[in-house]
N, C-alpha and C positions, 0 to 999 in steps of 0.2 A: 474362543468366541470367534465367529466367523469374519466380522469386521476387522479385527486385529491380524488374522491369518491373511486376509486380502490385502491390508496395509502393508504388512511385512514382506508379501511377495513381489511389492513394487520396487522399482530401482531407486537408487538415493535421490537422483534428481526429482522423480515422481513424489517421493515422500516428502521432500522439500518444498515443493509446490503445493501440496495439501496443507502442510503447516503453515506455509506462507499466507495461503488464503484463510486459514483459521485465526492467525495473527492479524490479518486486516479486518476480520470480523470483531476481534477484540478492540482494534484501532478504533473501529466505527463506534463502538459501546463508548470508549473514553472520550472520543470526540464530541459526540451526542450528548453524553452525560455532564462533561465540562461546560459546554455551550449552554446546557439548561442551567447548571448552577451559576455560572457567570451573569446570564440575562436575568433569572428569576430572583437570585438571593444577593447577588454582588452589584447589581445596577450597571453592569456593563451594556454598551450599545450592541446591537446585533452584529455589525460588521466587525467591530474590535473583539468582540467574543468570538465570532466565527474564525477569524485569524489566529487567534490564541488558541482555541480549542483545538483547530486543525494543525496548524503548525508548529506549535508549541507542545501541547499535550498530546495529541493523536499521534503525531510523527514521531514524538520521543518514545513514546510506549511502544510503537510496532517497531522502532529501531531497536530498542533494548530487547523485546521478545525475539527479533529475527536474530539479534546477535547472539544471544544465550540459548535459544531453541532451534532455530531453523537452520542457521549457518554457524552452529557451536564450533565446527572443525575448521572454520574459514575465518578467523578472527584477526588475523595478523594485522600489523601496522598501528599507526596513530588511532587512538579513539576518536580524536577531534577530527582528524581527517577522514575516517570511516563514516562519522556523522555528517560531515559536510557532503560528502559523496551520495549519502543516503538522501539527504535533503534535495540535491541537485537532481538525481535519479527520480523522486517522487514528484518534485515540481514538474519536470518534463512529462512525466507519465500523467499527471493531472492534466497537464496542457492537452496532451494526445486524447485524454478521456473526453473532456470537453470539445475539442476540436472535431473528433469524430462524432459526436452526438450533433454538433451544429452542422457539419457537413451532410450527414444523413437526413436531418429534419428539414434542411433548407433545400435539398437537391433531390430528393426521392418522396413522391407523394405517399407511399407506404408508410415511412417513418413520420413524415409530416402529420399523418392521421393517428399515427401511434408513436409520440414521442417518447414514452417509457422504454419502448423497444430499442430507441436511440440511446437511452441511457445504459440499458443492458450492453449493446455493442460497445459504447464507449468504455464502460468498466471493464469488458473483456479485454479491449486493446491496452488500457491503463495496466490491468493486471498482468497482463504478458509482458509489457515492456518493464514494468517495476520489478516483476521476478527475475527477468533476464539482467537487467541493470544491477539489481542486488546480488544474484549470484556470480556474476562476471566482473562487475565493477566496483560493488561497494565491498562485499565480503570476499575478496580475492584470497585464496590460500596464501599464507605469508611469504612463501618462497617465489610468488609472481609478482610481487610488489617491488618498485624501484625506491 
């Protein structure tokens, strides 16, 4: 299959980036699905449900999938420490995402008129930060951890 050959011709880092993006898509589905269940069937308020769906379910799902699929060969160290580093990196990445959007829509007329493009830009900044943080800070090879 052509797609498989193209994928296999990429470097390990490029393949990890593709997996990371796909895992993020799964995380979105887990986040949105959990939010729906919490609000529509379990009676949670919107903010409480969003915090739980994102920070508990979505983030845990993406951490597990990245740990066992994307960075399977870079799983050294404490599981709890790794999860906390993942949470830290993702919270910073989310702040960069939102901050990029706010900076663009508040300061550039183009993005003010098309704020969804600001979300695209913010998402890209957050994705790059989260991938880099995951690769070099969260899922460090065991021999580089102290």
